[in-house]
C-alpha positions in Angstrom: 7.1 -1.4 11.4 4.9 1.3 9.9 6.7 3.5 7.4 5.5 6.3 5.1 5.6 3.7 2.3 3.4 1.2 4.1 0.2 2.4 2.5 1.7 2.7 -0.9 3.1 -0.9 -0.6 -0.3 -2.3 0.4 -2.0 -0.5 -2.5 0.6 -1.8 -5.0 0.2 -5.3 -3.6 -3.6 -5.1 -4.0 -3.3 -3.8 -7.5 -1.0 -6.6 -8.5 -3.4 -9.1 -6.9 -6.4 -7.7 -8.8 -4.4 -7.9 -12.1 -3.3 -11.4 -11.3 -6.9 -12.4 -10.7 -8.1 -10.7 -13.9 -5.4 -12.6 -15.9 -6.5 -15.9 -14.3 -10.1 -15.1 -15.3 -9.1 -14.3 -18.9 -7.1 -17.5 -19.2 -10.1 -19.5 -17.9 -12.3 -17.7 -20.4 -9.9 -18.6 -23.2 -9.9 -22.2 -22.1 -13.8 -22.2 -22.0 -13.9 -20.7 -25.6 -11.4 -23.3 -26.8 -13.4 -26.1 -25.3 -16.6 -24.7 -26.9 -14.8 -24.4 -30.2 -13.6 -28.0 -30.1 -17.1 -29.2 -29.1 -18.7 -27.2 -31.9 -16.2 -28.7 -34.4 -16.9 -32.3 -33.2 -20.7 -31.7 -33.4 -20.4 -30.2 -36.8 -18.4 -33.2 -38.0 -21.0 -35.6 -36.5 -23.8 -33.7 -38.1 -22.0 -33.7 -41.5 -21.7 -37.5 -41.4 -25.4 -37.8 -40.5 -26.4 -35.4 -43.3 -24.4 -37.4 -45.8 -26.1 -40.6 -44.7 -29.6 -39.1 -44.8 -30.1 -37.2 -48.1 -33.6 -36.2 -47.2 -32.6 -34.1 -44.3 -32.3 -30.3 -44.9 -29.2 -29.1 -43.0 -28.6 -25.8 -44.6 -29.9 -23.8 -41.7 -28.1 -25.9 -39.2 -24.8 -25.4 -40.9 -25.3 -21.7 -41.3 -26.0 -21.4 -37.6 -23.0 -23.6 -36.7 -20.8 -21.5 -38.9 -22.1 -18.3 -37.2 -21.5 -19.9 -33.8 -17.9 -20.7 -34.8 -17.3 -17.2 -36.0 -18.7 -15.7 -32.8 -16.4 -18.0 -30.8 -13.3 -16.9 -32.9 -14.2 -13.2 -32.4 -14.7 -13.8 -28.7 -11.4 -15.6 -28.5 -9.6 -12.8 -30.3 -11.2 -10.2 -27.9 -10.3 -12.2 -24.9 -6.8 -12.7 -26.1 -6.4 -9.0 -26.7 -7.7 -8.3 -23.2 -5.3 -10.8 -21.8 -2.4 -9.0 -23.5 -3.5 -5.7 -22.1 -3.7 -7.3 -18.6 -0.2 -8.8 -19.0 1.2 -5.4 -19.9 -0.6 -3.9 -16.9 0.8 -6.7 -14.7 4.4 -5.8 -15.8 3.7 -2.1 -14.9 2.2 -3.1 -11.5 5.1 -5.4 -10.7 7.5 -2.6 -11.6 5.8 -0.1 -9.3 5.5 -2.7 -6.5 9.2 -3.4 -6.9 10.0 0.3 -6.6 7.8 0.8 -3.5 9.3 -2.3 -1.9 12.8 -0.9 -2.6 11.9 2.4 -1.0 10.3 0.6 1.9 13.4 -1.5 2.4 15.7 1.4 2.2 13.6 3.4 4.7 13.5 0.4 7.1 17.2 -0.2 6.8 17.9 3.5 7.5 15.5 3.4 10.5 17.2 0.2 11.8 20.6 1.8 11.3 19.6 4.9 13.2 18.2 2.8 16.1 21.4 0.8 16.2 23.4 4.0 16.3 21.4 5.3 19.2 21.8 2.0 21.0 25.5 2.0 20.4 25.9 5.5 21.7 24.1 4.5 24.9 26.4 1.5 25.3 29.4 3.7 24.6 28.3 6.2 27.3 27.7 3.4 29.9 31.1 1.9 29.0 32.9 5.3 29.2 31.2 6.0 32.6 32.3 2.6 33.9 35.8 3.1 32.5 36.1 6.6 34.2 34.7 5.2 37.5 37.1 2.2 37.3 40.0 4.7 36.6 39.1 6.7 39.6 38.9 3.6 41.8 42.3 2.5 40.5 43.8 5.9 41.2 42.3 5.9 44.8 43.6 2.4 45.3 47.0 3.4 44.0 47.1 6.5 46.2 46.0 4.4 49.2 48.7 1.8 48.5 51.3 4.5 48.0 50.3 6.2 51.2 50.4 2.9 53.1 53.8 2.1 51.7 55.1 5.5 52.9 53.6 4.9 56.3 51.4 8.0 56.3 47.6 7.9 56.5 45.8 8.5 53.2 
């Protein structure tokens, strides 16, 4: 059933879906950053052990670069986490507006269904009243005919 709320309902549903997808992408991004951070920590640990066992290796540049990489990952994680929080707040707003539109859609539909049922009931009532009137006339005719036959006169 198409209602005045149909378009608004579809738009709200699409908006919710877009926000849900964006939240999913942000969560995947956080997981990717965490995996990179864990891998960087493990590599740094392995390289530290190697540097300790080989005193002739110069590892200062490597460790500076690794530290910068970890800092970039932490900044990226904080930014992604902040974006995720914004998306979650937006999702709450979108779900609220979707719920409001769904409520209006449901109320409109219920009112339309109730109006259609009332029209149908009126039609049934009219048919029933007409049948009752016709049956009443038939009974009165039959009664008059029976009364006339009982008196012996023609109807």
